[in-house]
C-alpha positions in Angstrom: 66.2 -177.3 54.4 69.0 -179.8 55.0 72.6 -178.8 54.8 73.2 -181.0 51.8 70.3 -179.7 49.7 71.0 -177.1 47.0 69.7 -173.6 47.2 69.4 -170.7 44.6 71.5 -167.5 44.6 70.7 -164.5 42.5 73.6 -162.7 40.7 72.8 -159.1 39.8 75.1 -157.2 37.3 74.8 -154.4 34.8 73.5 -157.0 32.2 70.6 -158.1 34.4 70.0 -160.9 37.0 71.2 -164.5 36.7 70.5 -167.5 38.9 72.8 -170.2 40.0 72.4 -173.4 42.2 75.0 -174.3 44.7 75.4 -176.2 48.0 76.2 -174.8 51.4 79.3 -177.0 51.6 80.7 -175.7 48.3 83.7 -173.4 48.4 83.6 -169.8 47.4 86.1 -170.8 44.7 83.4 -173.0 43.2 80.9 -170.2 43.5 83.2 -168.0 41.4 83.4 -170.8 38.8 79.6 -171.0 38.6 79.2 -167.2 38.2 81.9 -167.1 35.5 80.0 -169.9 33.6 76.5 -168.5 33.9 77.6 -165.0 32.9 79.6 -166.2 29.9 82.9 -164.6 31.0 86.3 -165.8 29.8 88.1 -164.2 32.6 88.0 -163.7 36.4 88.1 -159.9 36.4 85.0 -159.5 38.6 84.1 -159.5 42.3 81.0 -160.5 44.2 79.5 -158.4 47.0 76.7 -158.9 49.5 75.6 -155.3 49.6 74.3 -153.1 46.7 76.9 -150.5 47.5 79.6 -153.1 46.8 80.6 -153.7 50.4 81.0 -157.1 52.2 82.9 -158.8 49.4 82.7 -162.5 49.0 86.3 -163.6 48.8 87.2 -166.5 46.5 88.9 -169.2 48.6 89.5 -172.9 48.3 88.9 -173.5 52.0 86.1 -171.2 52.9 82.6 -172.6 52.3 79.5 -170.8 51.2 77.7 -171.4 54.5 80.6 -169.7 56.3 79.9 -166.5 54.4 76.3 -166.4 55.7 74.6 -167.0 52.3 71.2 -168.7 52.3 68.5 -169.6 49.8 67.3 -166.6 47.7 70.1 -164.2 48.6 71.4 -161.6 46.1 75.0 -161.2 45.2 76.1 -158.0 43.4 78.7 -158.5 40.6 81.1 -155.7 39.6 83.7 -155.9 36.8 87.1 -154.8 38.0 89.7 -153.4 35.6 92.9 -153.5 37.5 93.6 -153.9 41.2 90.8 -153.6 43.8 91.2 -151.9 47.1 89.4 -154.7 49.0 91.1 -157.1 51.3 92.4 -159.7 49.0 95.9 -160.5 50.1 94.6 -163.6 51.9 92.9 -165.0 48.7 95.4 -163.9 46.0 97.0 -167.4 45.9 93.7 -169.3 45.9 92.2 -167.3 43.1 95.4 -167.5 41.2 95.0 -171.3 41.3 91.4 -171.0 40.3 92.4 -169.0 37.2 95.3 -171.3 36.4 93.0 -174.4 36.5 91.0 -172.9 33.7 93.8 -171.2 31.8 96.4 -174.0 31.6 96.7 -173.6 27.8 97.6 -169.9 28.1 101.2 -168.7 28.0 102.7 -167.1 31.1 102.5 -163.7 29.5 98.8 -163.9 28.7 98.1 -165.5 32.1 99.6 -162.6 33.9 97.3 -160.2 32.1 94.1 -162.1 31.6 93.8 -165.0 34.1 94.9 -163.1 37.2 91.8 -162.2 39.2 90.8 -158.7 39.8 90.8 -159.0 43.5 94.4 -158.4 44.4 95.3 -156.0 47.1 98.1 -154.2 45.2 99.3 -154.2 41.6 101.4 -157.2 40.7 104.8 -156.8 38.9 103.2 -158.1 35.6 100.4 -155.6 35.9 102.8 -152.8 36.5 104.9 -153.9 33.6 101.8 -154.0 31.4 100.8 -150.6 32.5 104.3 -149.3 31.7 104.1 -150.9 28.3 100.7 -149.4 27.6 101.9 -145.9 28.6 105.0 -146.3 26.4 102.9 -147.1 23.4 101.0 -143.8 23.7 102.8 -141.4 21.3 104.5 -138.3 22.8 103.3 -134.9 21.9 104.6 -133.5 18.6 107.8 -131.6 18.7 106.1 -128.4 17.6 103.8 -128.6 20.7 106.7 -129.1 23.1 108.4 -126.0 21.5 105.2 -123.9 21.8 104.8 -124.8 25.5 108.1 -122.9 26.2 106.8 -119.7 24.6 104.5 -117.2 26.3 103.0 -116.0 23.0 102.6 -112.4 24.0 102.3 -109.9 21.1 104.9 -107.2 21.5 104.0 -103.6 20.4 106.3 -100.6 19.8 105.9 -97.3 21.6 103.2 -95.1 20.1 104.6 -91.6 19.5 101.2 -90.0 19.6 99.6 -91.7 22.6 102.4 -92.8 24.8 103.6 -90.2 27.3 106.4 -92.1 29.0 110.0 -92.7 28.2 111.4 -95.6 26.1 111.7 -97.9 29.2 108.1 -97.5 30.2 104.9 -99.3 29.2 101.3 -98.2 29.1 98.0 -99.6 27.7 98.9 -98.3 24.3 102.2 -100.2 23.9 102.1 -103.1 26.5 102.2 -106.6 25.1 98.9 -108.2 24.1 97.8 -111.7 25.0 97.9 -114.2 22.1 94.1 -114.5 22.2 93.4 -110.8 22.0 90.3 -110.4 19.8 91.0 -106.9 18.5 94.5 -107.9 17.3 93.2 -111.1 15.6 90.5 -109.1 13.9 93.0 -106.5 12.6 95.2 -109.3 11.3 92.1 -111.0 9.7 92.7 -114.2 11.8 89.3 -115.9 12.2 90.3 -118.4 14.9 93.0 -118.2 17.5 95.5 -121.1 17.8 95.0 -124.1 20.0 98.0 -123.1 22.2 96.5 -119.6 22.6 93.3 -121.3 23.7 95.3 -123.3 26.3 97.1 -120.2 27.5 93.7 -118.5 27.9 92.3 -121.4 30.0 95.4 -121.5 32.2 95.5 -117.7 32.8 94.0 -115.9 35.7 94.2 -116.4 39.4 93.6 -120.2 39.3 96.4 -120.7 36.7 94.4 -123.5 35.1 94.1 -125.6 38.2 90.6 -126.7 37.4 91.0 -126.9 33.6 90.3 -130.3 32.0 89.9 -130.9 28.3 87.2 -133.5 27.9 85.8 -135.0 24.7 82.1 -134.8 24.2 80.3 -138.0 25.1 77.2 -139.0 23.1 76.7 -142.5 24.6 74.9 -143.8 27.7 77.2 -144.4 30.7 77.5 -148.1 31.3 77.2 -149.8 34.7 74.2 -147.9 36.1 72.4 -150.2 38.6 69.3 -148.1 39.3 67.4 -149.5 36.3 67.6 -152.2 33.6 69.9 -151.5 30.6 68.7 -149.4 27.6 66.2 -149.6 26.0 64.3 -150.9 29.2 65.5 -148.0 31.3 67.5 -144.8 31.5 68.1 -142.1 34.2 69.7 -138.7 34.5 72.9 -140.1 35.8 73.7 -142.3 32.8 71.9 -140.3 30.1 74.1 -138.0 27.9 73.2 -134.4 28.0 71.6 -132.6 25.0 74.2 -130.9 22.8 74.1 -127.3 21.5 76.5 -126.8 18.6 78.7 -123.8 19.1 81.3 -122.1 16.9 84.7 -123.5 17.8 86.9 -120.4 18.7 90.2 -122.2 18.1 91.8 -124.5 15.6 94.7 -127.0 16.0 96.3 -126.0 12.6 96.3 -122.4 11.4 97.6 -122.9 7.9 98.3 -125.6 5.3 101.3 -124.8 3.2 102.3 -126.8 0.2 106.0 -126.5 -0.3 105.6 -125.7 -4.1 103.0 -125.6 -6.7 104.4 -128.8 -8.4 103.0 -131.0 -5.6 99.4 -130.0 -6.3 100.0 -129.9 -10.1 101.2 -133.4 -10.1 98.1 -134.4 -8.1 95.8 -132.6 -10.5 97.4 -134.2 -13.5 95.1 -137.3 -13.0 92.0 -135.1 -13.2 93.4 -133.3 -16.3 94.0 -136.6 -18.0 90.8 -138.5 -17.1 88.3 -135.9 -15.9 87.8 -138.1 -12.8 88.0 -136.9 -9.2 90.8 -137.9 -6.9 91.7 -138.3 -3.2 95.2 -138.2 -1.7 96.8 -138.1 1.7 99.1 -135.2 2.6 102.5 -136.1 4.1 104.7 -133.5 5.7 105.4 -132.0 9.1 104.1 -129.6 11.6 106.0 -126.4 12.3 105.5 -123.1 14.1 103.5 -120.6 12.1 105.2 -117.1 12.3 102.1 -115.1 11.4 99.7 -116.4 14.1 100.5 -116.1 17.8 101.4 -119.6 19.0 100.2 -121.0 15.7 101.0 -124.2 14.0 101.4 -124.7 10.2 101.2 -128.0 8.3 103.9 -128.1 5.7 103.1 -130.6 2.9 106.0 -132.3 1.0 104.2 -135.1 -0.8 100.7 -136.5 -1.7 100.1 -140.2 -1.5 97.2 -141.5 -3.6 95.5 -144.6 -2.0 93.7 -147.3 -4.1 90.3 -145.8 -5.2 87.6 -146.0 -7.8 86.4 -142.6 -9.1 84.4 -141.0 -11.9 83.3 -137.5 -12.7 81.0 -137.2 -9.7 82.1 -139.6 -7.0 85.1 -141.3 -5.3 85.2 -144.7 -3.5 88.2 -145.5 -1.4 89.4 -149.1 -1.4 91.3 -151.1 1.2 94.9 -150.2 1.1 97.3 -153.2 1.8 100.3 -150.8 1.9 98.8 -148.3 4.3 101.3 -149.2 7.1 104.2 -149.2 4.6 103.6 -145.7 3.5 103.5 -144.5 7.1 106.7 -146.3 7.9 108.4 -144.9 4.8 107.3 -141.4 5.7 108.5 -141.8 9.3 112.0 -142.7 8.1 111.9 -139.6 5.8 111.0 -137.4 8.8 107.4 -136.9 7.6 104.0 -137.9 8.9 100.4 -137.9 7.7 99.0 -134.4 8.2 95.8 -134.4 6.2 93.9 -135.4 3.1 93.0 -133.7 -0.2 90.3 -134.3 -2.8 89.2 -132.7 -6.0 85.7 -131.4 -7.0 86.4 -130.0 -10.4 84.1 -129.7 -13.4 85.4 -128.2 -16.6 83.5 -125.3 -18.0 85.6 -124.2 -21.0 88.5 -126.4 -22.1 90.0 -123.7 -24.3 90.3 -121.1 -21.6 90.9 -123.7 -18.8 88.1 -122.5 -16.6 86.1 -124.7 -14.1 82.7 -124.3 -12.6 82.2 -122.5 -9.3 80.0 -125.0 -7.4 81.0 -124.5 -3.8 80.0 -121.2 -2.3 77.9 -119.7 0.5 74.7 -120.3 -1.5 75.3 -124.0 -1.9 77.9 -125.6 0.4 81.6 -125.6 1.3 81.8 -129.3 2.4 79.1 -131.9 2.0 77.8 -133.8 5.0 79.5 -137.0 3.7 82.8 -135.2 3.4 82.4 -133.8 7.0 81.8 -137.4 8.2 84.9 -138.7 6.4 86.9 -135.8 7.8 85.6 -136.5 11.3 86.5 -140.2 10.9 90.0 -139.4 9.8 90.5 -136.8 12.6 89.4 -139.5 15.1 91.9 -141.9 13.5 94.7 -139.4 13.9 94.0 -137.6 17.2 96.1 -134.8 18.7 98.2 -135.8 21.7 97.5 -133.4 24.6 98.9 -133.5 28.1 95.9 -131.5 29.5 93.4 -134.1 28.5 92.3 -136.9 30.8 92.8 -139.6 28.2 95.9 -138.0 26.6 94.2 -137.0 23.4 92.1 -134.0 22.4 91.0 -132.8 19.0 93.1 -133.5 15.9 95.7 -131.7 13.7 94.5 -133.6 10.6 93.3 -131.1 7.9 91.0 -131.3 4.9 91.9 -129.6 1.6 89.4 -129.3 -1.2 90.5 -128.4 -4.8 87.6 -126.7 -6.5 86.7 -123.7 -8.6 86.7 -120.1 -7.2 84.6 -117.1 -8.0 86.9 -116.4 -11.0 86.4 -119.9 -12.2 90.0 -120.8 -11.6 91.3 -123.8 -9.7 92.1 -123.1 -6.1 92.4 -124.8 -2.7 90.2 -124.4 0.4 91.3 -125.8 3.7 89.0 -127.0 6.6 88.9 -129.0 9.7 85.8 -130.2 11.6 85.1 -129.2 15.2 85.6 -131.4 18.3 81.8 -131.7 18.5 81.6 -133.1 15.0 84.4 -135.6 15.8 82.3 -136.8 18.8 79.1 -137.1 16.7 81.0 -139.1 14.1 82.8 -141.3 16.6 79.5 -142.2 18.4 77.7 -142.8 15.1 75.2 -140.0 15.6 75.7 -138.0 12.4 74.6 -139.3 8.9 74.2 -137.6 5.5 70.9 -136.7 3.8 70.0 -138.2 0.4 69.0 -135.1 -1.6 70.7 -132.1 0.2 74.6 -132.4 0.3 74.8 -129.3 2.6 72.6 -130.9 5.3 73.5 -133.7 7.8 71.0 -135.5 10.0 71.2 -136.6 13.6 70.0 -140.2 14.1 66.9 -140.9 16.1 67.1 -143.1 19.2 66.4 -146.8 18.6 66.4 -150.0 20.7 70.1 -150.4 19.9 71.3 -146.9 20.4 70.3 -143.8 22.4 71.1 -140.6 20.6 71.0 -137.3 22.5 69.2 -134.3 21.1 71.5 -131.9 19.1 70.5 -128.3 18.7 71.8 -125.4 16.7 70.9 -121.7 16.8 69.9 -119.5 13.9 67.9 -116.3 13.3 64.3 -116.5 12.2 62.6 -114.1 9.7 62.1 -111.6 12.5 65.8 -111.5 13.4 65.3 -113.4 16.7 67.8 -116.1 17.7 66.0 -119.4 17.9 67.1 -122.9 18.8 66.4 -125.7 16.3 66.8 -129.5 16.5 69.5 -130.9 14.2 67.2 -132.9 12.0 68.3 -131.8 9.5 71.6 -130.0 10.5 73.5 -127.5 8.4 77.1 -128.7 8.3 78.5 -125.1 8.5 78.1 -125.4 12.3 80.7 -128.2 12.3 83.4 -126.5 10.1 86.6 -124.6 11.0 88.4 -122.7 8.3 92.1 -123.5 7.7 93.8 -121.4 5.0 95.7 -123.3 2.3 98.5 -121.7 0.4 102.0 -122.0 -1.2 105.0 -119.9 -0.2 106.4 -117.0 -2.3 109.8 -118.7 -2.3 109.2 -122.4 -3.1 110.6 -125.1 -0.8 111.7 -128.5 -1.9 111.9 -131.7 0.2 112.0 -133.7 -3.0 113.3 -132.8 -6.4 111.1 -130.9 -8.7 111.2 -131.5 -12.5 110.5 -128.9 -15.1 108.7 -131.3 -17.3 105.9 -133.4 -15.8 106.7 -136.3 -18.0 110.1 -136.7 -16.3 108.5 -137.6 -13.0 108.2 -141.2 -11.8 104.6 -142.4 -12.1 102.3 -141.9 -9.1 101.0 -145.1 -7.3 97.6 -146.6 -7.9 96.9 -144.8 -11.2 95.5 -147.4 -13.5 95.8 -145.5 -16.8 98.3 -145.7 -19.6 101.5 -143.9 -19.0 100.9 -143.6 -15.2 101.4 -147.3 -14.1 104.2 -148.1 -11.7 106.1 -151.1 -13.0 109.7 -152.2 -13.8 109.6 -150.7 -17.2 108.6 -147.3 -15.8 111.5 -147.6 -13.3 114.0 -148.3 -16.0 112.7 -145.5 -18.1 112.8 -143.0 -15.2 116.4 -143.9 -14.3 117.5 -143.7 -17.9 116.1 -140.1 -18.1 117.9 -139.3 -14.8 121.4 -140.4 -15.7 122.6 -136.8 -16.0 121.4 -135.9 -12.4 123.3 -136.6 -9.2 122.2 -139.9 -7.6 120.6 -138.1 -4.6 118.5 -135.9 -6.9 117.5 -138.8 -9.0 116.1 -140.8 -6.0 114.6 -137.8 -4.2 111.1 -138.6 -5.3 108.5 -139.8 -2.7 106.6 -142.1 -5.2 109.9 -143.6 -6.5 111.0 -144.4 -3.0 107.6 -145.9 -2.1 107.8 -148.2 -5.2 111.3 -149.4 -4.2 110.1 -149.8 -0.6 107.3 -152.2 -1.6 109.1 -154.0 -4.5 109.2 -157.5 -2.9 108.5 -160.1 -5.6 111.5 -159.4 -7.9 114.1 -157.7 -5.7 113.2 -157.1 -2.0 114.7 -153.8 -1.0 112.7 -152.8 2.1 115.3 -153.9 4.5 118.1 -152.2 2.5 116.6 -148.8 2.0 117.2 -147.4 5.5 120.5 -145.6 4.7 119.2 -144.2 1.4 116.1 -142.8 3.1 118.3 -141.2 5.8 120.4 -139.7 3.0 117.3 -138.3 1.3 116.0 -136.9 4.6 119.3 -135.2 5.4 120.2 -134.3 1.8 123.5 -136.1 2.2 125.1 -136.7 -1.2 128.0 -138.7 0.2 125.8 -141.1 2.0 123.6 -141.5 -1.1 126.6 -142.2 -3.3 127.9 -144.7 -0.8 124.6 -146.6 -0.8 124.7 -146.6 -4.6 127.7 -148.9 -4.5 125.9 -151.6 -2.6 125.1 -155.0 -4.1 121.3 -154.5 -4.1 121.5 -151.4 -6.3 124.1 -153.1 -8.6 121.7 -156.0 -9.0 118.9 -153.6 -9.9 121.0 -151.9 -12.5 121.9 -155.2 -14.1 118.2 -156.1 -14.3 117.5 -152.7 -15.9 120.4 -153.2 -18.4 119.0 -156.5 -19.4 115.6 -155.0 -19.9 116.9 -152.2 -22.0 118.9 -154.6 -24.2 115.8 -156.7 -24.8 113.7 -153.7 -25.7 116.1 -152.9 -28.6 115.3 -156.2 -30.2 112.4 -156.5 -32.6 109.5 -158.9 -32.5 110.8 -160.7 -35.6 113.9 -161.7 -33.7 111.8 -163.0 -30.8 110.2 -165.6 -33.1 113.6 -167.3 -33.6 113.8 -168.2 -30.0 110.3 -169.7 -29.7 110.4 -173.5 -30.0 108.1 -175.3 -32.4 105.2 -177.6 -31.6 102.6 -177.0 -29.0 104.8 -174.5 -27.1 105.0 -172.2 -30.1 102.4 -169.9 -28.7 104.1 -169.3 -25.3 107.5 -169.1 -23.6 108.8 -169.8 -20.1 110.3 -167.1 -18.0 113.8 -168.1 -16.9 113.4 -166.1 -13.7 110.1 -167.2 -12.3 109.2 -170.1 -14.7 105.8 -168.6 -15.5 104.4 -169.6 -19.0 103.8 -166.4 -20.9 102.0 -165.7 -24.2 104.1 -165.5 -27.3 103.5 -161.8 -28.0 104.6 -160.6 -24.5 108.1 -159.1 -24.5 108.4 -159.3 -20.7 107.1 -161.7 -18.1 103.6 -161.0 -16.9 104.4 -162.0 -13.3 107.9 -160.6 -12.5 108.0 -158.0 -15.3 111.6 -159.2 -16.3 112.5 -159.2 -20.0 112.3 -162.3 -22.1 115.7 -163.8 -22.4 117.3 -165.9 -25.2 117.2 -169.7 -24.7 
């Protein structure tokens, strides 16, 4: 074979084997270009090696030729993707590969070039890579304040001296009066605490002689490990190194949140008002904060201050969530109020006797507590809002996001039941392994492996008719193995982050309720403020749903950028700061619009006819604010909701 003739090289990667044609006189820089093209990459974050164990790297260079590397016809090069800096000798080729990347990335900005076009074969992290890593670490949220506070506590349960059993003086301690560990099973059983807290679980893991030296919280993995080179990719091959292990479902001994406390009964009653009006079910998101639970050692309590109702379609038997264009707005509003999303709530209520106000008892041990579909949705939401944990390798473990179901109890009265799904359920939902069944709501089903996805076997244990514990495959799977109980309650002494009204009709309407008398619009705002004139300004605006309406009111009078001081005043309950904000121009403008609206409402329809011009335009009128042509019978503009003015 002559030196000028082309020869074939084979490129083996995790995706299979490719072939390229090159010349002995071509540079290794050209070789990298050919590999990038044949593999369909849009980056240069890969390296080529001559050995299967990724040694003898082929360095990209504009001066070194392929023949100098020792490659010949039919040789195999092994490709490995590199995320971040490589430990190989690359200082000598950094500049040459930089030029290679820049020749194909001339349209990129400098910032994107430093992240995407820089080759993966640099000997040490560049300044831009270090800056990108610092930016990425800064975007990871810090642990919640309640977690940082609980880390400082030992959680030991103190006991008083037993006069009957203790034989020592008041300064001594014995087995009958010494402090107990926060995970002590006998104490938890006496206090009727079903699960110990997550921080007690961490204390238990880090106790003993090793002091948690070898403790690592890892999420369950249900997917095949990528990058195995001993066989073709799935479904053509699999081995014990990349195959996920079979899963046996176990009862989770801990829970991240030990109680859900609604500040007052008015929060839930306002949410249930929709069901009482329409008979349709409803979903809402709980906004509040996490705090230390005094009744559980090292426990955490979710304190709920408001319920946000997203866009949804519902009927007597089902609910369908719709896309929420204001999802980020409500999170930002809550953040400025010192709140966060702590869970979700839904109703499952069927009236039995309207006269006595009883409801049917449909959820019990004989039927189900949560359906498989509800468990999957709870797992999805818990994966969306994970718990930040410093003891986890990826910074997250489990979730504090809770699920509350409003249903009928044994006495056929409305009550709340709280739950969370286990970390095993979160992993099954995240990796798309768990699906509901069609005819049995209490049963889930583990997917079967297909050409597109390998699903590990999932087992659970139960007792057979002879009382023996047997292991069964999760097809189908009772969802009780995935649940963790979380008590839901209200305090004996009500708490109020937002003002409570004695009459439900005095509240501002709740968002996304498309029924008469519950729609948020400018007329509802004017009506609400008119009823609240006797209240102090801070009390009048202390309503989560009112603040959210003002926050997203953009078409008529944008107020989002002006609401910061008011939200701070509501959060701190600062009347002086609220009254100071009331004197601002934006609120005065709003009051003028409300005044104009109220003056127009006093006029009759017969007076409106006098201002309608004759001719073809007799059937409509033009809004002086937005120039929209409205029908004659409308007293306010259909677009901007402002009142019809005299011409």
